[in-house]
LORO-170942 format. One line per field, with one value per residue (C-alpha): residue number from 1; residue in three letters; x, y, z. Coordinates in steps of 0.001 Angstrom, whole numbers, plus 500000, padded with zeros to 6 digits. Example, Ala and Ser with C-alpha at 12.3 -4.5 7.8 and 13.67 -1.06 7.14 Angstrom:
% LORO-170942
n	1 2
res	ALA SER
east	512300 513670
north	495500 498940
up	507800 507140
% end
This chain:
% LORO-170942
n	1 2 3 4 5 6 7 8 9 10 11 12 13 14 15 16 17 18 19 20 21 22 23 24 25 26 27 28 29 30 31 32 33 34 35 36 37 38 39 40 41 42 43 44 45 46 47 48 49 50 51 52 53 54 55 56 57 58 59 60 61 62 63 64 65 66 67 68 69 70 71 72
res	MET ALA ASP TYR SER LEU LEU LYS ALA LEU ILE ILE ASP ARG GLY PHE LYS SER PRO ARG GLN PHE PHE GLU GLU HIS LYS GLU LYS ILE ASN GLU ARG THR LEU TYR ASN VAL MET ASN ASN LYS ILE LYS GLN LEU PRO ASN ASP PHE ILE ASP SER ILE CYS ASP ALA LEU ASP VAL GLU PRO GLY ASP TRP ILE LYS ARG LYS THR GLY ASP
east	270678 273777 277487 279795 283083 284474 284505 287706 289545 288376 289555 293018 293059 292453 295670 294453 296502 293408 289675 290549 292688 289879 287412 289742 290037 286275 284752 282816 280628 280877 279467 282046 279548 277867 281249 282204 278897 279169 282766 281650 278420 276385 273990 270519 269679 272162 271395 271354 273621 276190 276110 276581 279443 281305 280828 282009 285022 286198 284989 282989 279426 277334 277632 281407 281143 277599 276848 273654 274027 271740 270454 271534
north	128108 127179 127386 128121 128226 125264 127259 129186 125970 124359 127363 127168 123365 123707 125719 129297 131604 133419 133789 136989 135050 132529 135339 136988 133725 133076 136562 136010 133459 134380 137539 139187 140492 137096 135397 137913 137438 133646 133686 135782 133824 136975 135533 134171 132765 131337 131744 128418 129768 130730 127212 125734 128112 127338 123591 123730 125936 123811 120422 119785 119064 121507 119254 119662 123332 123929 122558 122825 124816 123654 125908 125450
up	691301 689329 690059 687124 689044 687088 683842 684612 685491 682233 680226 681818 681477 677734 677351 677535 679757 680949 680342 678441 675960 675579 674856 672318 670392 670435 670489 667275 669092 672777 674317 676584 679137 679426 679881 682585 684389 684224 685473 688452 689111 688415 685874 686519 683080 680644 676929 675062 672329 674980 676434 672952 672135 675365 674900 671282 672074 675005 673713 676886 677946 680014 683067 682954 683934 685198 688649 690642 693826 696602 699361 702929
% end
């Protein structure tokens, strides 16, 4: 399972006031529902095009915001 909790911090770190502002500026390439689900760790499979769009928009690599969550 993956943990996407770093994404919000990266969005803020890149100068956006909120994830909503980030979405508004990139809505032609980023699906709002997918972004919401990722931000709330409610997604089981991440589309490759979404990963590419986030990485391009934030100038990051997938490992900067996707972390592996291990079971206890």
